[in-house]
C-alpha positions, 0 to 999 in steps of 0.5 A: 426470262430464262437467262434471268432465272439462271442468274438468280439461281447463281446468287449466293443468297439463292445458293445458301437458301437452297442449301439450308432448305436441304438441311431442313427437309432432307437431312432433317438437321436439328434447329441448333445446327440450322441456326449455326450453319446459317449464321456462319454462311451469312458471315461468310457472305459478308466477308466475301463481299468485302474480300472480293469487292463484289457481290459473291456468286457461283463462279466466285465460290468456284474460284476461291483459293485456300488463302481466301478460306483461311482469311475468313477463319482468321477474321473469325479467330480475331473476334476472339472465338474458341477453336470449337466455334471455328471447327463448326464454321469449317464444318458449315463451309465444307457441307455447303461446298459438298452440296454445291458439288452435288447440285451445281457440279461445283468442285473446289478442292481448296476447302478440303485442304483446310485443317480443323483448328486444334481443340485445347487439351482438356485436363482430367478432373479428379476428386480430392483425396478427402472427397474420395474418402467421403464417397467411400465412407458414405457407401460403407455407412449405408451398407452397415445401416441397411445391410443392403447388398447393392450398397456393398456392390457400390462400395466395391465398385468405387473402391475398385475404380479408385484403388486400381484405376480401372475404366468403368468398362473394365470393372464391369466386364469382370466375372464372378468367378474371378473374385476374390482376386489375387495380389494382382488383376489382369485387365483387358483394356482398349485395343485388347491390351492387357495389363497387370494391376496390383490390388490393395487390401481395401479392394479385397475387403470391399469385394469380399463384403459385397459377395457376402452381402449378395449371398445373404440375399435370398433372391440375389444369391440366385443371380450367378447360378442363373447365368451359369445355367444359361451357359454364360459367365456371370458378371461380378457386378449385378443390377437389382434385376440380376442383369449385368450392371450397366455404365449408366447405372454406375453413373446414376450412383455417382449422381446420387453421391454428388447430391448427397455430398455436394460434389462437383458435376465432374464427380463421375465414375471415370473421375475416380480413375483420374483420382487414382492417377493424380494421387499416385503421381503426387506420391511417386512421380513415376510417370512410366509406372502410372502409364503401365497401371492405367494401360495408356498406349503413349506416355503423352496421355499420362503426362496430362496428369502432371499438369493437374498435379501442378495445378493442385500444388499451385492451389495449395501454395496460394491458399497456405503461403503467407506471401501468396495472399 
């Protein structure tokens, strides 16, 4: 009787059931993760039955070699699955084997030697020049109609992101005392790397309009002073409550603009930085200069915009050239 119990615990089905129960009760994984892991391990079970010519058990799992795991992933790839799905399969297998090591003292280092499938590089999704101008025109009109300092703030932020190619975190970290800027702006980006970014007259004008509008509001004009009184440097961009403007609030601004202008979901604050790089590349073609302006540590990151620029040229060719129709 004891021997039968022990044998039952060694079946793949029992091991898998114990693992899934642990994910659910102890780790409290989401239903999505439970469903995906269960699906992968069920397919792995079917694969092993065919691959080994026998019903898999604990001892079989301990003896599998790296080529066996590769064969399973290859069979999944042959089904036309994306690299992201294969990465999920590998994650499920690794988690399953970590559980077996902890609960059944099964140590199979081969599964740890597998490399995760590389995800295809995602190209930046910039806005078209006309779309960026529509964004700025709408914000400018809104400010002129209402004399609202928040509309002027949004216009200044959008102009800065597109005109200087700043990350949203870089723009929101600027301080009130830093404006108006000179001919260039010293920006501290990722990895505390600093760079100098030239500033266009349009940026100066937009920020000056924002500061004037904020000063003209009786309540908002007190915001910089309150920060100074607290002994902290005042941020350049404020929320309606006098707090530092958050990335989430900037994203909400772009959401409203998307709905008003019919822009794609990819129209985010970061897309303005992508637009800066893509439009500059199409005008100059100087990758090294754009790398410096964006603050990329490697040229490879900047080269992604070459593919975007080529796609834009191809779209323009197909829509305009008589032979392409």
